[in-house]
N, C-alpha and C positions, 0 to 999 in steps of 0.2 A: 533563149537562143544561142546555137556554137556559133562562136568564131570560128574564121576561118583556120587559125592556128588549132585552135580545140578540135575541131573535125579533123584535124589530119594526123594531130596526136593521137586522137581515140582511133582512127584507119591503121597507124603505124600498129597501138597496141592490139587490136584485133587480128592486124597481119600476125603479129608474133605471137599471139595465143595460137593462132591455127595451124600455123608452123611447129609448135610444143605440138599440139594433140598431136598432128599429123606423122611425127617422129615418134611418139608414141605410141602410135597405130601399128608402123610398120614395126618400131622393136618388138608388139605383144603379136605381131601375126608372123613375127619370122619365128619367135620363140616357142610358137604355135604350131608352127610348120614339122612335116613329115620329117622322119631321121636322113640323113643323107643318104645317096644310092649306094656309097663304097660302104653304108652301117658301120660308119664312126659315130662316138658321142660327140653332139655340136657343144659341150661343154669340155671336154677332156681330153678327144681325139681318139680316145683308146675304141679295141671294136667294142659294140654293143652287147653280142654276145649272142649264138643262136638260139637259146630257147628264149630270152626275153622277145627277139624280134618274132618267133612264130607262137608267142602268147600277142605280142601285143605290134602288127607289122609296121605300124606308124612310127614305131619310138624313136624320139630323135634324141634320148639320153641313155645312157647306161644305169644298171639299175641304181649304183651308188651314188650319181647325181643326179637321178631323179628322185630321191629319198631326199637327198638335199635342197633341191629346186622345191620340191612340196613344203617340208620346213620353212623356209624362206615365203613361200606363199600364206602360209598358216601364220606367222607372225606378221605379215604385214595386216592381213584379216584381222588383227585384234585390236589392231591402233585405226 
């Protein structure tokens, strides 16, 4: 049986974990969001480029930043 203090501590811990998970989800959704309406890369702010936007209309990153992003994801997947 949990004491009231243990219950409150467990509830606070659960709330903290929920907040961290929500922030991670918001970040992930923001990272997966389509590019900005003006065609600027969400990483460096440079123009994404007409050829890339024609090939992938929802591109959020220029090709250079996308390559870096994918390499980082591959590295994270290894660990």
